[in-house]
PAMIVEX-846812 format. One line per field, with one value per residue (C-alpha): residue in one letter; x, y, z. Coordinates in nm, 3 decimals, always signed. Layout:
N
rest <- [a;...]
x <- [X;...]
y <- [Y;...]
z <- [Z;...]
This chain:
671
rest <- [m;d;r;g;g;a;h;n;e;v;t;g;s;p;s;a;p;f;v;l;a;g;v;v;n;g;d;i;v;f;s;q;p;d;a;p;v;p;r;q;l;p;p;a;p;r;w;f;t;a;r;a;a;e;l;a;l;l;d;a;a;v;s;a;d;g;p;v;l;a;v;i;v;g;a;g;g;i;g;k;t;w;l;a;l;h;w;a;h;r;n;l;d;l;f;p;d;g;q;v;f;v;d;l;r;g;i;a;p;a;g;q;f;l;p;p;a;a;v;l;r;c;v;l;d;a;l;g;v;p;p;a;a;v;p;v;d;f;e;a;q;v;g;r;f;r;s;l;v;a;g;k;r;m;l;i;v;f;d;n;v;r;d;a;e;h;v;r;a;a;l;p;a;t;p;g;c;a;a;l;v;t;s;r;n;q;l;r;t;l;d;a;s;v;r;v;r;l;r;e;l;t;d;d;e;s;v;d;l;f;e;r;r;l;g;r;s;r;l;d;a;e;p;a;a;v;r;s;l;v;a;d;c;a;g;l;p;l;a;l;g;i;a;a;g;r;v;a;d;r;l;e;f;p;i;e;v;f;a;r;e;l;r;a;s;r;l;p;a;l;d;e;l;e;t;v;l;s;w;s;y;q;a;l;s;v;e;e;a;a;v;f;a;l;l;g;l;i;p;g;a;d;a;g;i;a;a;i;a;c;l;t;d;r;p;g;v;l;t;v;l;r;a;l;e;r;v;s;l;v;h;e;h;v;p;g;r;w;q;l;h;d;l;v;r;l;y;a;l;s;q;l;d;d;v;e;d;a;l;d;r;f;v;g;y;y;v;r;t;g;y;a;a;d;r;v;l;d;p;r;r;v;p;i;g;v;t;s;e;a;r;f;e;d;r;a;a;a;l;a;w;c;e;a;e;h;g;c;l;l;a;l;q;r;f;v;a;e;r;g;r;f;v;d;a;w;r;l;a;w;v;m;h;s;f;h;w;q;q;g;l;v;r;d;q;a;g;t;w;r;v;a;l;r;d;r;l;d;d;s;s;a;a;l;a;r;r;l;l;g;s;a;l;v;r;t;g;a;v;a;d;a;l;t;l;l;g;e;a;l;a;l;y;q;g;i;g;d;r;l;g;e;g;h;a;h;r;s;l;a;r;a;w;r;e;a;g;d;t;s;r;a;l;e;h;v;t;l;a;k;a;a;y;r;d;v;d;a;a;l;d;i;a;d;a;l;e;l;q;g;r;y;e;a;e;l;g;h;v;d;d;a;r;t;a;c;l;a;a;l;d;l;y;r;r;n;g;n;v;d;g;e;a;t;a;s;d;g;l;g;h;i;e;q;r;a;g;h;v;d;l;a;v;g;h;y;e;r;a;l;a;l;f;d;g;r;h;a;y;h;l;a;e;t;l;d;r;l;a;e;c;r;s;l;l;g;d;a;a;r;a;r;r;s;w;e;a;a;l;a;l;y;e;n;q;q;r;g;a;d;a;e;r;v;r;g;r;l;d;q;a]
x <- [+16.548;+16.353;+16.554;+16.362;+16.109;+16.368;+16.335;+16.610;+16.384;+16.400;+16.104;+16.114;+16.329;+16.704;+16.870;+17.210;+17.484;+17.403;+17.617;+17.544;+17.549;+17.601;+17.582;+17.307;+17.242;+17.064;+16.933;+16.837;+16.504;+16.404;+16.030;+15.866;+15.501;+15.303;+15.328;+14.994;+14.832;+14.784;+14.439;+14.495;+14.289;+14.048;+13.685;+13.603;+13.451;+13.075;+12.988;+13.270;+13.178;+13.328;+13.704;+13.641;+13.942;+14.171;+14.053;+14.121;+14.478;+14.538;+14.386;+14.614;+14.923;+14.860;+14.805;+15.158;+15.463;+15.698;+15.645;+15.380;+15.423;+15.112;+15.134;+14.818;+14.883;+14.673;+14.578;+14.453;+14.090;+14.092;+14.010;+14.344;+14.282;+13.925;+14.048;+14.326;+14.096;+13.814;+14.051;+14.220;+13.894;+13.777;+14.092;+14.140;+14.147;+14.467;+14.654;+14.580;+14.899;+14.774;+14.718;+14.922;+14.811;+15.042;+14.943;+15.274;+15.123;+15.349;+15.185;+15.178;+15.402;+15.768;+15.808;+15.464;+15.514;+15.664;+16.034;+16.148;+16.283;+15.950;+15.766;+15.970;+15.918;+15.541;+15.558;+15.778;+15.538;+15.246;+15.438;+15.464;+15.830;+15.870;+16.041;+16.331;+16.392;+16.412;+16.773;+16.936;+17.088;+16.846;+16.982;+16.943;+16.582;+16.529;+16.678;+16.462;+16.148;+16.223;+16.303;+15.973;+15.760;+15.955;+15.732;+15.418;+15.114;+15.071;+14.941;+15.099;+14.918;+15.132;+14.897;+14.994;+15.360;+15.578;+15.836;+16.005;+16.263;+15.986;+15.878;+16.151;+16.307;+15.972;+15.881;+15.868;+16.102;+15.966;+15.675;+15.340;+15.356;+15.202;+15.257;+14.989;+15.120;+14.915;+15.073;+15.026;+15.386;+15.423;+15.695;+15.856;+16.175;+15.989;+15.992;+15.618;+15.438;+15.150;+15.104;+14.747;+14.687;+14.339;+14.114;+13.805;+13.475;+13.239;+12.904;+12.725;+12.971;+12.928;+12.551;+12.599;+12.802;+12.522;+12.267;+12.458;+12.467;+12.128;+11.902;+11.746;+11.416;+11.578;+11.784;+11.481;+11.293;+11.552;+11.736;+11.844;+12.000;+12.183;+12.322;+12.440;+12.617;+12.780;+12.905;+13.048;+13.224;+13.388;+13.427;+13.651;+13.549;+13.638;+13.428;+13.142;+13.168;+13.162;+12.862;+12.674;+12.749;+12.614;+12.296;+12.256;+12.302;+12.005;+11.734;+11.476;+11.655;+11.608;+11.920;+11.894;+11.997;+12.337;+12.363;+12.305;+12.567;+12.822;+12.752;+12.807;+13.125;+13.275;+13.589;+13.473;+13.170;+13.408;+13.627;+13.778;+13.894;+14.052;+14.252;+14.368;+14.484;+14.662;+14.890;+15.012;+15.061;+15.258;+15.503;+15.603;+15.916;+15.876;+15.904;+15.674;+15.414;+15.432;+15.388;+15.111;+14.915;+14.951;+14.820;+14.492;+14.429;+14.398;+14.019;+13.970;+14.049;+14.419;+14.684;+14.993;+15.346;+15.391;+15.085;+15.198;+15.543;+15.381;+15.141;+15.418;+15.678;+15.919;+16.059;+16.194;+15.869;+15.871;+16.104;+15.862;+15.566;+15.742;+15.793;+15.424;+15.325;+15.533;+15.307;+14.986;+14.894;+14.910;+14.904;+15.043;+14.751;+14.877;+15.226;+15.281;+14.941;+14.885;+14.570;+14.455;+14.148;+13.882;+13.877;+14.257;+14.257;+14.021;+14.247;+14.552;+14.372;+14.286;+14.661;+14.732;+14.776;+14.846;+14.578;+14.556;+14.924;+14.932;+14.605;+14.752;+15.033;+14.800;+14.539;+14.816;+14.959;+14.624;+14.531;+14.869;+14.899;+14.531;+14.558;+14.852;+14.654;+14.350;+14.560;+14.657;+14.304;+14.147;+14.395;+14.104;+13.973;+14.019;+14.298;+14.263;+14.525;+14.730;+15.105;+15.217;+15.550;+15.391;+15.424;+15.256;+15.418;+15.093;+14.718;+14.744;+14.967;+14.733;+14.434;+14.612;+14.687;+14.323;+14.198;+14.439;+14.366;+13.996;+13.869;+14.105;+14.014;+13.643;+13.688;+13.935;+13.692;+13.416;+13.660;+13.781;+13.425;+13.320;+13.605;+13.483;+13.766;+13.534;+13.800;+13.983;+13.658;+13.596;+13.949;+13.928;+13.599;+13.768;+14.064;+13.832;+13.593;+13.752;+13.815;+13.453;+13.313;+13.519;+13.478;+13.103;+13.114;+12.822;+12.705;+13.051;+13.065;+12.733;+12.836;+13.165;+13.015;+12.729;+12.988;+13.177;+12.870;+12.885;+12.761;+13.110;+13.231;+13.293;+13.055;+13.285;+13.349;+12.981;+12.877;+13.117;+13.000;+12.634;+12.701;+12.901;+12.661;+12.371;+12.547;+12.602;+12.239;+12.126;+12.315;+12.159;+11.808;+11.741;+11.651;+11.432;+11.707;+11.957;+11.752;+11.735;+12.109;+12.198;+11.968;+12.143;+12.483;+12.383;+12.268;+12.596;+12.802;+12.596;+12.644;+13.024;+13.038;+13.186;+13.079;+13.267;+13.089;+12.757;+12.826;+12.900;+12.583;+12.370;+12.523;+12.446;+12.094;+12.054;+12.133;+11.896;+11.602;+11.663;+11.647;+11.329;+11.178;+11.187;+11.435;+11.325;+11.412;+11.738;+11.824;+11.759;+12.021;+12.267;+12.225;+12.290;+12.595;+12.740;+12.694;+12.875;+13.161;+13.201;+13.224;+13.536;+13.667;+13.656;+13.686;+13.664;+13.370;+13.196;+13.261;+13.103;+12.792;+12.773;+12.797;+12.504;+12.312;+12.354;+12.205;+11.908;+11.833;+11.824;+11.582;+11.356;+11.369;+11.602;+11.849;+12.029;+12.079;+12.192;+12.451;+12.581;+12.626;+12.798;+13.034;+13.125;+13.204;+13.417;+13.613;+13.683;+13.800;+14.034;+14.180;+14.252;+14.392;+14.127;+14.092;+13.834;+13.619;+13.655;+13.532;+13.229;+13.145;+13.179;+12.937;+12.706;+12.714;+12.630;+12.336;+12.215;+12.243;+12.077;+11.777;+11.768;+11.747;+12.097;+12.201;+12.503;+12.646;+12.577;+12.782;+13.083;+13.063;+13.022;+13.316;+13.532;+13.419;+13.518;+13.860;+13.914;+13.791;+14.044;+13.894;+13.874;+13.562;+13.374;+13.043;+13.030;+13.187;+12.897;+12.641;+12.835;+12.856;+12.485;+12.384;+12.628;+12.473;+12.128;+12.246;+12.418;+12.103;+11.900;+12.151;+12.110;+12.457;+12.334;+12.670;+12.849;+12.543;+12.555;+12.924;+12.866;+12.570;+12.769;+13.050;+12.799;+12.629;+12.958;+13.019;+12.664;+12.685;+13.021;+12.875;+12.566;+12.338;+12.059;+11.794;+12.036;+12.174;+11.825;+11.729;+12.040;+11.980;+11.635;+11.786;+12.033;+11.751;+11.567;+11.874]
y <- [+7.769;+7.699;+7.616;+7.609;+7.871;+8.120;+8.257;+8.395;+8.675;+9.054;+9.280;+9.650;+9.859;+9.827;+10.144;+10.139;+9.886;+9.655;+9.417;+9.047;+8.921;+8.546;+8.277;+8.247;+7.907;+7.907;+8.200;+8.543;+8.652;+9.020;+9.080;+9.423;+9.490;+9.603;+9.980;+10.156;+10.293;+10.665;+10.810;+11.162;+11.379;+11.614;+11.584;+11.692;+12.042;+12.000;+12.306;+12.306;+12.462;+12.563;+12.527;+12.290;+12.417;+12.391;+12.036;+11.941;+12.072;+11.859;+11.554;+11.598;+11.633;+11.312;+11.113;+11.192;+10.972;+11.034;+11.189;+11.460;+11.797;+12.013;+12.365;+12.563;+12.929;+13.235;+13.490;+13.400;+13.290;+13.218;+12.847;+12.670;+12.408;+12.358;+12.275;+12.046;+11.847;+11.825;+11.692;+11.454;+11.297;+11.268;+11.070;+10.843;+10.536;+10.660;+10.641;+10.305;+10.320;+10.617;+10.988;+11.211;+11.561;+11.812;+12.168;+12.353;+12.671;+12.860;+13.198;+13.187;+13.429;+13.334;+13.045;+12.900;+12.746;+12.399;+12.408;+12.177;+11.912;+11.898;+11.868;+11.564;+11.412;+11.452;+11.259;+10.983;+10.954;+10.921;+10.642;+10.450;+10.509;+10.494;+10.796;+10.580;+10.461;+10.807;+10.881;+11.171;+11.322;+11.530;+11.400;+11.046;+11.126;+11.244;+10.922;+10.713;+10.896;+10.848;+10.481;+10.427;+10.584;+10.436;+10.215;+10.323;+10.507;+10.770;+11.128;+11.382;+11.714;+11.997;+12.276;+12.637;+12.619;+12.919;+12.895;+12.639;+12.531;+12.468;+12.158;+12.066;+11.786;+11.613;+11.587;+11.230;+11.162;+10.841;+10.764;+10.678;+10.938;+11.283;+11.589;+11.856;+12.186;+12.495;+12.831;+13.206;+13.215;+13.162;+12.897;+12.970;+12.782;+12.452;+12.245;+12.184;+11.949;+12.195;+12.534;+12.646;+13.012;+13.056;+13.342;+13.480;+13.304;+13.464;+13.600;+13.291;+13.061;+13.261;+13.224;+12.849;+12.829;+13.004;+12.772;+12.462;+12.596;+12.767;+12.606;+12.749;+12.852;+13.081;+13.253;+13.298;+13.469;+13.751;+13.790;+14.150;+14.061;+13.767;+13.992;+14.235;+13.960;+13.829;+14.175;+14.252;+13.914;+13.988;+13.623;+13.528;+13.175;+13.228;+13.546;+13.368;+13.078;+13.308;+13.498;+13.180;+13.033;+13.337;+13.329;+12.955;+12.994;+13.233;+13.090;+13.317;+13.630;+13.764;+13.749;+14.127;+14.166;+14.016;+14.188;+14.525;+14.455;+14.350;+14.659;+14.883;+14.733;+14.490;+14.349;+14.378;+14.172;+13.903;+13.883;+13.544;+13.679;+13.981;+13.744;+13.540;+13.851;+13.979;+13.674;+13.769;+14.130;+14.043;+13.837;+14.138;+14.347;+14.705;+14.845;+14.581;+14.652;+15.027;+14.983;+14.728;+14.968;+15.247;+15.017;+15.016;+15.358;+15.205;+15.221;+15.066;+14.737;+14.816;+15.086;+15.136;+15.134;+15.510;+15.586;+15.342;+15.501;+15.839;+15.693;+15.525;+15.797;+15.521;+15.532;+15.179;+15.035;+14.752;+14.545;+14.568;+14.485;+14.170;+14.071;+14.131;+13.933;+13.636;+13.610;+13.666;+14.005;+14.181;+14.057;+14.192;+14.078;+14.248;+14.386;+14.697;+14.696;+14.578;+14.483;+14.374;+14.175;+14.415;+14.274;+14.261;+14.627;+14.716;+14.538;+14.722;+15.056;+14.976;+14.958;+15.305;+15.590;+15.892;+15.873;+16.236;+16.293;+15.970;+16.062;+16.400;+16.223;+15.971;+16.223;+16.460;+16.201;+16.138;+16.506;+16.609;+16.317;+16.325;+16.698;+16.639;+16.369;+16.595;+16.875;+16.633;+16.502;+16.851;+17.142;+17.386;+17.349;+17.640;+17.522;+17.497;+17.579;+17.260;+17.242;+16.915;+16.785;+16.474;+16.444;+16.224;+16.159;+16.174;+16.131;+15.752;+15.753;+15.989;+15.775;+15.456;+15.608;+15.715;+15.368;+15.194;+15.423;+15.480;+15.238;+15.374;+15.734;+15.664;+15.483;+15.742;+16.025;+15.852;+15.780;+16.139;+16.274;+16.042;+16.189;+16.545;+16.634;+16.810;+17.011;+16.687;+16.528;+16.823;+16.812;+16.439;+16.490;+16.761;+16.544;+16.260;+16.481;+16.486;+16.111;+16.044;+16.290;+16.170;+15.799;+15.834;+15.718;+15.940;+15.752;+15.773;+16.139;+16.210;+16.010;+16.191;+16.538;+16.443;+16.343;+16.668;+16.890;+17.004;+17.315;+17.413;+17.493;+17.850;+17.990;+17.927;+17.565;+17.511;+17.653;+17.423;+17.119;+17.198;+17.262;+16.944;+16.731;+16.880;+16.809;+16.448;+16.409;+16.531;+16.240;+15.994;+16.120;+16.287;+16.611;+16.770;+16.743;+16.866;+17.178;+17.263;+17.224;+17.413;+17.699;+17.718;+17.711;+17.997;+18.207;+18.145;+18.242;+18.558;+18.638;+18.627;+18.793;+18.494;+18.545;+18.239;+18.028;+18.184;+18.080;+17.723;+17.713;+17.839;+17.580;+17.303;+17.437;+17.426;+17.054;+16.999;+17.177;+16.992;+16.659;+16.787;+16.828;+17.210;+17.277;+17.638;+17.713;+17.524;+17.756;+18.060;+17.938;+17.877;+18.242;+18.354;+18.128;+18.282;+18.631;+18.540;+18.376;+18.678;+18.904;+18.713;+18.643;+18.263;+18.152;+17.778;+17.813;+18.026;+17.739;+17.493;+17.710;+17.747;+17.371;+17.323;+17.596;+17.407;+17.090;+17.266;+17.481;+17.160;+16.999;+17.304;+17.272;+17.570;+17.374;+17.672;+17.845;+17.516;+17.458;+17.815;+17.787;+17.449;+17.558;+17.866;+17.638;+17.413;+17.713;+17.834;+17.488;+17.461;+17.807;+17.723;+17.377;+17.191;+16.843;+16.720;+17.021;+16.951;+16.598;+16.724;+16.983;+16.720;+16.501;+16.801;+16.858;+16.491;+16.531;+16.834;+16.665;+16.349;+16.548;+16.731;+16.396;+16.418;+16.078;+16.033;+16.370;+16.277;+15.956;+16.155;+16.390;+16.102;+15.913;+16.225;+16.268;+15.908;+15.960;+16.277;+16.124;+15.841;+15.635;+15.925;+16.068;+15.741;+15.912;+16.108;+15.819;+15.590;+15.839;+15.903;+15.527;+15.491;+15.766;+15.640;+15.294;+15.445;+15.623;+15.314;+15.114;+15.373;+15.346;+14.966;+14.889;+14.635;+14.474;+14.799;+14.926;+14.614;+14.661;+15.023;+14.932;+14.653;+14.897;+15.152;+14.885;+14.786;+15.148;+15.203;+14.891;+14.997;+15.339;+15.180;+15.364;+15.110;+15.276;+15.344;+14.991;+14.840;+15.051;+14.942;+14.576;+14.617;+14.756;+14.468;+14.218;+14.380;+14.403]
z <- [+12.823;+13.139;+13.453;+13.777;+13.667;+13.534;+13.179;+12.952;+12.841;+12.864;+12.809;+12.731;+12.501;+12.585;+12.460;+12.642;+12.733;+13.023;+13.240;+13.256;+13.619;+13.627;+13.357;+13.101;+12.942;+12.609;+12.405;+12.529;+12.377;+12.363;+12.339;+12.283;+12.360;+12.056;+12.020;+12.057;+11.743;+11.815;+11.755;+11.884;+11.653;+11.829;+11.714;+11.360;+11.336;+11.340;+11.135;+10.884;+10.550;+10.215;+10.143;+9.849;+9.654;+9.957;+10.032;+9.672;+9.702;+10.011;+9.841;+9.541;+9.762;+9.956;+9.637;+9.515;+9.577;+9.867;+10.209;+10.221;+10.391;+10.366;+10.511;+10.590;+10.665;+10.742;+11.002;+11.346;+11.333;+10.959;+11.014;+10.970;+11.241;+11.121;+10.774;+10.899;+11.126;+10.871;+10.607;+10.852;+10.967;+10.608;+10.519;+10.823;+10.601;+10.434;+10.765;+10.932;+11.141;+11.336;+11.361;+11.591;+11.691;+11.860;+11.952;+11.948;+12.096;+11.859;+11.898;+12.278;+12.470;+12.518;+12.761;+12.690;+12.346;+12.300;+12.207;+11.922;+12.162;+12.345;+12.014;+11.923;+12.267;+12.223;+11.898;+12.045;+12.337;+12.093;+11.919;+12.245;+12.332;+12.713;+12.866;+12.986;+12.631;+12.473;+12.373;+12.555;+12.241;+12.030;+11.699;+11.828;+11.912;+11.553;+11.422;+11.654;+11.541;+11.173;+11.225;+11.402;+11.129;+10.837;+10.627;+10.807;+10.682;+10.947;+10.972;+11.205;+11.254;+11.390;+11.489;+11.557;+11.454;+11.544;+11.264;+11.039;+11.299;+11.547;+11.356;+11.107;+11.315;+11.366;+10.997;+10.858;+10.570;+10.416;+10.180;+10.331;+10.605;+10.589;+10.803;+10.814;+10.953;+11.045;+11.120;+11.110;+10.987;+10.613;+10.679;+10.344;+10.430;+10.462;+10.142;+10.137;+9.900;+9.902;+10.063;+10.129;+10.216;+10.356;+10.251;+10.418;+10.357;+10.108;+10.223;+10.093;+10.269;+10.589;+10.569;+10.514;+10.837;+11.024;+10.870;+10.980;+11.337;+11.366;+11.108;+10.793;+10.950;+11.208;+10.938;+10.713;+10.997;+11.023;+10.693;+10.757;+11.094;+10.934;+10.661;+10.928;+11.124;+10.808;+10.712;+11.056;+11.087;+10.750;+10.651;+10.946;+11.055;+11.422;+11.434;+11.258;+11.500;+11.804;+11.668;+11.578;+11.921;+12.102;+11.896;+11.954;+12.332;+12.359;+12.140;+12.304;+12.178;+11.825;+11.608;+11.573;+11.940;+11.865;+11.528;+11.693;+11.961;+11.700;+11.488;+11.789;+11.929;+11.671;+11.841;+12.207;+12.112;+11.982;+12.291;+12.207;+11.871;+12.038;+12.259;+11.960;+11.778;+12.088;+12.082;+11.735;+11.839;+12.151;+11.946;+11.730;+11.770;+11.889;+11.535;+11.387;+11.655;+11.588;+11.212;+11.259;+11.482;+11.224;+10.950;+11.138;+10.985;+10.637;+10.604;+10.262;+10.097;+10.066;+10.030;+9.817;+9.951;+9.899;+10.111;+10.382;+10.388;+10.457;+10.712;+10.910;+10.847;+10.744;+10.387;+10.436;+10.566;+10.309;+10.528;+10.821;+10.596;+10.482;+10.846;+10.921;+10.615;+10.732;+11.038;+10.836;+10.979;+10.642;+10.285;+9.959;+9.747;+9.428;+9.370;+9.580;+9.750;+10.106;+10.291;+10.637;+10.722;+10.849;+11.204;+11.216;+11.109;+11.393;+11.640;+11.502;+11.535;+11.897;+11.969;+11.825;+12.070;+11.848;+11.579;+11.468;+11.378;+11.178;+11.010;+10.915;+10.730;+10.564;+10.449;+10.345;+10.109;+9.941;+9.916;+9.769;+9.528;+9.434;+9.368;+9.132;+8.949;+8.919;+8.768;+8.491;+8.436;+8.422;+8.420;+8.368;+8.724;+8.959;+9.192;+9.568;+9.828;+9.806;+9.743;+9.590;+9.475;+9.323;+8.947;+8.688;+8.354;+8.160;+8.181;+8.175;+8.484;+8.670;+8.578;+8.687;+9.028;+9.072;+8.977;+9.214;+9.509;+9.449;+9.713;+9.976;+9.889;+9.930;+10.261;+10.393;+10.320;+10.518;+10.801;+10.839;+10.816;+11.100;+11.306;+11.238;+10.999;+10.755;+10.568;+10.493;+10.374;+10.142;+9.999;+9.935;+9.749;+9.543;+9.438;+9.332;+9.135;+8.788;+8.799;+8.894;+8.639;+8.345;+8.423;+8.471;+8.835;+8.920;+9.228;+9.382;+9.283;+9.451;+9.757;+9.809;+9.775;+10.005;+10.269;+10.206;+10.242;+10.605;+10.784;+10.895;+10.542;+10.430;+10.168;+9.873;+9.970;+10.051;+9.714;+9.529;+9.725;+9.650;+9.283;+9.224;+9.428;+9.234;+8.904;+9.004;+9.110;+8.767;+8.618;+8.864;+8.787;+9.125;+8.949;+9.219;+9.479;+9.224;+9.148;+9.519;+9.572;+9.255;+9.352;+9.690;+9.522;+9.290;+9.586;+9.769;+9.464;+9.423;+9.790;+9.766;+9.423;+9.239;+8.877;+8.749;+9.012;+8.906;+8.549;+8.655;+8.865;+8.576;+8.341;+8.591;+8.634;+8.256;+8.257;+8.547;+8.384;+8.059;+8.249;+8.416;+8.069;+8.048;+7.768;+7.727;+8.087;+8.043;+7.753;+7.975;+8.221;+7.936;+7.836;+8.195;+8.213;+7.894;+8.034;+8.358;+8.168;+7.941;+8.246;+8.359;+8.005;+8.050;+7.685;+7.736;+7.971;+7.708;+7.465;+7.710;+7.731;+7.351;+7.310;+7.548;+7.368;+7.041;+7.184;+7.342;+7.035;+6.830;+7.072;+7.038;+6.659;+6.598;+6.385;+6.226;+6.562;+6.709;+6.436;+6.468;+6.846;+6.829;+6.548;+6.753;+7.047;+6.825;+6.700;+7.055;+7.161;+6.863;+6.912;+7.275;+7.201;+7.401;+7.244;+7.494;+7.411;+7.038;+7.102;+7.297;+7.027;+6.754;+6.945;+6.980;+6.603;+6.551;+6.787;+6.591;+6.249;+6.379;+6.502;+6.170;+5.988;+5.836;+5.966;+5.739;+5.852;+6.213;+6.177;+6.059;+6.360;+6.604;+6.457;+6.486;+6.847;+6.928;+6.771;+6.974;+7.299;+7.242;+7.521;+7.767;+7.935;+7.969;+8.051;+7.725;+7.534;+7.623;+7.492;+7.171;+7.102;+7.178;+6.934;+6.669;+6.694;+6.643;+6.327;+6.189;+6.250;+6.057;+5.771;+5.761;+5.902;+6.157;+6.234;+6.317;+6.505;+6.726;+6.801;+6.902;+7.123;+7.288;+7.367;+7.501;+7.712;+7.878;+7.973;+8.098;+8.316;+8.458;+8.539;+8.699;+8.460;+8.485;+8.268;+7.982;+8.004;+7.995;+7.693;+7.501;+7.589;+7.436;+7.115;+7.099;+7.144;+6.852;+6.628]
């Protein structure tokens, strides 16, 4: 009602009792200005790539009924905010009532992150609530927020959340709204519609990121430098972005300049990443920080809980690992095995003061446990000076441990060798040897003994390293190098008067000369090996030499002598209860009969060898299956020949025996 220019109208947002002064005639009309529609999203990432599966998960969550809470978790620099913003910009049309973005600074040092009340105030401010109209009581603020967003289609992005309580009060509770939360914390107590844990980018995805930033032509000009950058960034989007940015800023510099700098210094060359990781580290408790730093000594893809307990000298370390996993610094990727991203591991190692004592414990665990496993896999080996309380129930358990720890063992050996711990490197090569030999992992076997072969070894250790490296090189086809190493090993054994070692060197030289095409010379070394073994009364080693003699006599056309030698070997193996030797001798007899043209007899020997091997000794198993397939093919049994060749091919491929694999593929194509 209008009286002399006065209006019965109030503007604003009354939120408390007020006193009426005077008389009001007519109606009182409250009018509220239209609330602003928030459009707070930062720009979409220009060079976003990959994450198709993760985007699909977010799409599926928002299409469901009810309020949506999507949680994106992962380590610092893994690309959580990138994913959130890319998805948000791609789906703006789903949220016409606005998009709110709040950086909660959850990983910042104490006093710098937004407390829950401040988070809610940020959201209310984005929704247009004047400061004077914000209720004083926190619960009233929550109620006001939920009333304002009820019935609206709105997206709220909470970036860098510290923990579940940091954001719980500001989550919408009605259909149509979606909250997208990013955090290094796993936020397991939030009832999320979808939880996305980000992984590293693959090499191809990393190259795609570089291409988007730098262009295809620049990458094509320096492919080796690009591969180097990709490897050293280890799939971490922040690291890739920093590297790509530095290359883009200096177009006149070759990419190799930056690749070389990153190879040399890793983390210091990615200073922004180091800062990001430091925020996570500073938020840890004293014990968590100590364990995290020690985990930097894990050089491979992962480590088992028993090894980590020894490394950290904490039998109850699992509780601390769970705490570190909650903040995405470590990850239990399979039950009982823990891993760190490569760049996170380097940062952890940079925080460790006492490296050598911790490394003593870590290497000690692997040497002692690996030694116990090796004694089960090959009890015939001459033991080394290691005392171990570790026990394995059977061969299968020892093999399972070796398979699980193989990657860590390989990486740990390289790590200790780089630090000049040559005795440790030699011992780690020793404990891996039987596993490598029996599984046919000849390239790994050659690699480990090459790392172990250092000038500072004593003569006995140096002789063993040369002999086992030479033996591995025979299997890889590097026969000339093998002959040199084996000759050096023989001279060292002769110099220290080790007749058993001489016998082993001669037997390895026999294999080398046979691969070189000189079977007669190979047979001479077999004879010398037998003489050395007889001098030290090594019955099973004599059997090994006789078995080789049988094969080489057959190849020279001396079938009767070959059969006699191999049967003598079989008898020695049986009398000494050596099943693996029986299997090898049975295979040798098959080889002899096959060369003699007695294919049906050869099949029987090969089948007995397979039964005795019982899946063990993958290197020999592949060759037995290969020869059995050949015999079955000659006998017209094409179906069984194919099955044997297919089994042999799988083993050859696993052992990276390219020439053998290619030959068998050719036979399968012809079959």
